N, C-alpha and C positions, 0 to 999 in steps of 0.2 A: 875641288870643283872650280871651273873657270867662272869669272864674274861677268854676267851679261851686261852690266852697266858700263864696262870698259870697251864694248864693241864699237869701233868706228872703221868701217870699210873704206877703201879707196877704189876707184875704177880699176878693173883688172882682177880684183879679189873674187873669191868663189864662195857662193852660197850653196849649202847642201839642202836638198829638199827631200823629205821623207814622204813617199807616195807619188805615184806616177799618173794620176788621173788628170781630168781636164783642169782642175784647180792648180795642180803642179805645173801643167803645161802653160797656163796663163801667167803664173808667177814667174816662170823662167823667161817668158817673152817680155814681161815688164822689166825684169832685171837686165836683159840684154840691151834694151833701149837706153839704160842708164850706164852701160859699159861694164856691167857686172856679169861674171860667169856663173853658171849653175851646174851642179852635179846632182842627178836624181837617183834615189835609192828606192827600188820597188821590186817585189817578188814576181811581178807579172811581166813576162817578156814582151807582151803586146801593149805595154803602157803607152798611152798617147803622149805623155810628157817626154818620153825617150826621143821622139821625133824632132824636138826643138833644142836639144842640148848636145854638146860635143862629147860629153862623158856621162856615163851612167853605170850604176851597179845593180845587177839583177840577182838578188839573193833574198833569202828569208830574213824576217826581222829578228829571228832568234840566232842568226849566224854571227857569232861574236867576232870572228876574224874579219868577216866582210864589213861589219860595223866599224871596227877599228881602222881598217884600211880606208873606208869612206871618210871617217873623221879626219884622218891624216891629210886628206886631199882638199879639205874645205876650211873656210875661216869662221863660219857661223852656220848653224843648222836650224831649219824651220820645218814645218810639216803642213801638208794639205788636208789632213784628216786627223780627228782627235783621238782615234783609237790606236795610237801608237803604243805598243806594249811598254809598260812601265820599266821593265828590265832593260829594254833596248834604249829607252830614253836615259836611264841611269848610266849605262855604258858610254853613251855619246856625251852626256853632260860632264863626265869626268875628263873628257878630252877637248871638247870645244863648247862654246856657249850654245845653248839650245833655247830658242825663242819662238813662242812663249815658253816659259820654263816648266819644269816637270810638275811643280805644285799646281799649276793651272790645269794640267792634264788630269791630275788626281782628283781635282774638284769637279771637272766637267765630264769626266768619263762615266761617272756614277750619278744617275738621276736623283737618287735620294740625297747624296752628299751635296749635289748642286742645289736642290730645292732648299735644304737646310741652310746653305750658304746665302742664298738670295733672301730667304726669310730672316736670317740673322742681320741683314742690312736694313730691315724694316720695309722691304719691298714686297708687294703682294704677289702671290701665286695662287693657283687653284689649291683647294684643300687636298691633302695627300696623306698617305700612311705607308709605313714599311710593311711588306708582306713576305712571309717566308714559308707558308704552308696553306693548305685549304682552310684550316681553322682560323688562321690570322686573316685570311682573305675575307671570310664571312664576318669576322669581327670588324674589319675595316669597312665593309659594305654597310654594316649596321650603323656605323658612325658617320660615314661620308654620304651614304645614300646612293640611289640609282637614278639615271644611268651613270656609270663611271668607267674609267679607262684603266685597264691593267696593262702595265708596261714592264719589260725587263729593265733592270737597273742599268745594264750596260749593253753596248753594241746595237742600238736601234737607230734607224734612220729611214726616211721616206715611208713611214708607216709600218716598217718592219718591227717585229718584237713587241707588238701591242694589239690589244683587242678590246672592244667595247662590251661591257656587261650591262644588259638591260633588265635582267630578272635574276632573283636570288638563285633560282634553280640552274642558272647557267654558270654559276661560280666554279663548280668542280670541273666542268668541261673546259672553261677558259683557262683554269690553272694547268690542267693537263696539256692543253694545246700550246701553251706558252713554253713549256718544257724547261723551266728554270726553278731554282730554289731561292732566287734573289730577285724580288720584284717590288714595284711601287704601284699603289692604287691612287689614281687622281680623280677628283670630282670632274664630271663632264661640265665644260664651260659653255654656256649659251652665248657665245660671242657674236658681236655685230660684224666684225671684220678681223682679219689677221694682218698685223703689221710687223716690221722689223726695223732695227736701227743698226747700221754698219758704222762702227766706231774704230778709230785708230788711236793708239797711245804710244808715245815715245818713251825711251828709258828715262828721260828727264821729267816725265809726267805731263807733257803737253798732250791734249786730246783734241781731235777733230772728228766731228760726226757728219756723215752724209745725211741728206734729207730723208725723212721717214718714208719707208716704202710700204705700199699696200700690196698684199700677196693673195693670190687665188690658187688654192690647191685642188687637184683632181685626183681621186684615188690615192690620197695622202702624199702626192708628189706635187711640188711647185710647178704650176703651169704658166701663170702670168704674174708679173710684178709691174706695178704702176707707181710713178712718182710725179708729183707729190701725192701722198696719201690724203684721203678726204677726211682730214682732222682739223680741228680748230688749232690756231697758233699756240694756244695755251696747252692743249693736250700733246701736240707735237713736241713742244719744249719739255714737257714732263717725260715723254718717252726718251728723248735725247739725254735728259738728266739721269734717268735710270741707267742707261748704257754707260755714261761717264762714271757713275758711282760704282758700277760693277767692275769696270776696267781698273779704276783706282784701287778698289779693295783687293783685286787680284795682283796688283803691281804689274799689270799686263804690259807687254811690249809686242806690238803688232796690231793686226786687224782682228776684230771679233764681231760677231753678229749676235744681237739679242732679239729673239722672237717673242712677240707679245700678242695678247688678245685685247681687243677693244670691247669693253663690256658696259652694260648699263648698271650703275651702282646708285641706288637711292634716287633714281630719276636723272642722273647726270652721267655722261660718258667718263670712263676711267680706263686705265690700262693695267694689266697684270702680266707678269713674265711667264712665258711658257718654257723656253729653253735658251741656253747659251751655246753658241758654236764658237770655239776658240780658234778661229781660222777665217780666211776669206770664205764667202758664202754665196750660194746661188742667187739669193735675193739682192746681191750687190752687183750682179753682172751688168746691170744697166749703166753702171758707172764707166764701163769701157768706152762708150760712145756718148753718154749723156751728161758727163761731168768733166770739169777741167783736169781732174786727176782720177784715175781708176782706183778701186779698192786694192788691186794687185800692186800697182806702183806704190800706193800708200804703205802697204805691208812691207814691201822691199825697203822703202826709206826708213821705216821704223826699226827694222832688225839690223839695218846697216849703220844705224846711228846718225842718219841724215835728218835734216829738218822735214817735218810733215808739210804736205801741201794743203792749201785752203780749198776745199772742194766747192766749186761753183757749178750749179746745175745749168745746163744749156737750154732747158725748156721742159715741156711735158714729155715724159719718157715712158715707153712701154717695152718690157722685155718678155718675150714669149719663148718658152722652152720647146725644143723639138725632141719629142720623146718617142722611142721605139721607131716604128715605120714612118713616123712623121718626117724623119730625116729625108725621105725620098722626095719631099716637096721642096727641097732647098732651091731648085731652079725657079720654082714659082716665086719664092721669096726674093730671089735675086732680081726679079723683074719689078718688084714693088718700089716705087720712088721713095727715097728716104730711109729704106730698110738696110740695116747692116747685118750680114749673115756671119755667124761664127760656127764653124764645124770643128769637132773635137778630134777627128782622125781615128775614131773608134772603129772596130770591126763590124760584125754582123749585128744589126739592130735587134734588140730584144724588148718585149713588153716591159715598160717601166724604166728602161735605160735611157739616160739623158745623152743624146747624141750631138746636140748643138743648141744654139739659141739665136734669136733675132732681136735686135734692138731697133726701135723706131722713135725718133726724136722730132717733136714739133717745136721749133725754135720759139723762144719767148716773143720775138718781134712779130710773129704771125698771129699772136693771140688777139 
C-alpha cells in the first residue's frame, strides 16, 4: 500500500475524486485555481462534477478494471462522500494514496463504530445502543427511554434511514419500516441549537479550524448556516478542540466536519457530538465567499501535501440552501445586493434535492 505521508503534488498533477456531486464539483474548481487537474469517478452520467473537469470515468464502484485505470491516471485520490465501498477503497489504496485513508471510512461509515470511537476519546454523545432485532430494540428503549431515534448503522443522510420512536407500541412498526438488521438507537437530544466545526488537518498534523457554524435544518435537511454561531468564546473553543481531537485520533488528512448539539447540562451550555462527516460539508459552503480560504481549497491543500491556509472570516455570513423548486428563484437572488449565487448544474429539481446555495456576507467594517 502506498504511503499517504509521502504525497507532495506539484502544479499540473492530477487528483482523482470519487463521486460526482456538487462537492466533487467544487473540489475540482478549487483545485483548478491552484493549477491542479482533477479526474472524477462516478457511476452517474449526469454528475455535475463532470461539467468542470476535462477527464472523467463513468463506471460503477464495483468495476475493478475501471478503478484500476482511474488510479493509473491520477496521483492521489480523495472522495466527496463517505459511503465509498470499502472494497473499492482497498483496490485504489493498493495503487495510489487515498486521502482520507480507508481506516477513517471504516470508522465513520458505521454509526455504532463512530459513536464508540468518539466515546473512547472521552467526548460526549447522546446515549446509544446497538440494535439488531425487535427484542433488542425494546430492551434498548427500556434503558435509553423515549422519545428516541432509531437509525440504520450505515448509508443515512439528510434524515434518511432514521425514525423517531415516541411510544413503546411504535417499536415494532419502526423496526419494520427501517428495513435493516443493523441499527442504532440514540436518545433524543433536547438541544438548544445545532452547530458544526469544519476542520482541516495536514499529513504533518497541522490543524486549522473555521469558525463554529450555527445550522438550521428543515425536514432533516440543512437550510441555513450562520457564522459566527451564537456561542460564548469558551464554548466555541471547546467545539473546535473536539474537532481537533477527533482529527488527530483519526490521523486524518483533509477536511472533515463534526456536527454537534448545544445542550443545557446542569444549568450550563455544553456541546455533544452528533456525527462526523469525513469530507467537505454543506455547513462549510459559507467559506467559499465568507472566508480568506474555502473548505474546498483547504482540502485540496491538505491532500496535496501543501501548507494549510489560515482561515479568516470576512464578516457575518449566512448560507442558504436552494432545495428542490427553490432553485427557480435564482434570478431573484441574483438581484440581492451582496448575495453570491452558486448553482450546481443539476437536472430536474426534486423535493429534498440540493440544487444550489446563496451566501451573504456583511463585512466586519459595517458592524
